[in-house]
C-alpha positions, 0 to 999 in steps of 0.5 A: 525664539531669540536665536542668540548666537553671540553677536550681543557679546561682540557688540557689547565688547565693541561698545566697551572699547568705544567707551574707553576710548571716548573716556580717555580722550575726554579725560585727556582734553579736560587735563589739557583744558586745565593746563596738563602737559604730561598726562593729557598728551599721553591719554590723547595719543592712547586714545587716538592711536590705540583705542580708537583703531581697536574699537574700529577693528573689533 
């Protein structure tokens, strides 16, 4: 018996938040590397100040 109690859904949502945070940081650093001065800081701030804390708390 597998006994699924929904913990797979919680793990999946946590992984989704970590993935979004990683994607925002990767795109932010890539834009920063190519000289971006507007989008890069926004993506990095959102990644570090919003998405990562959400991923930790979920």
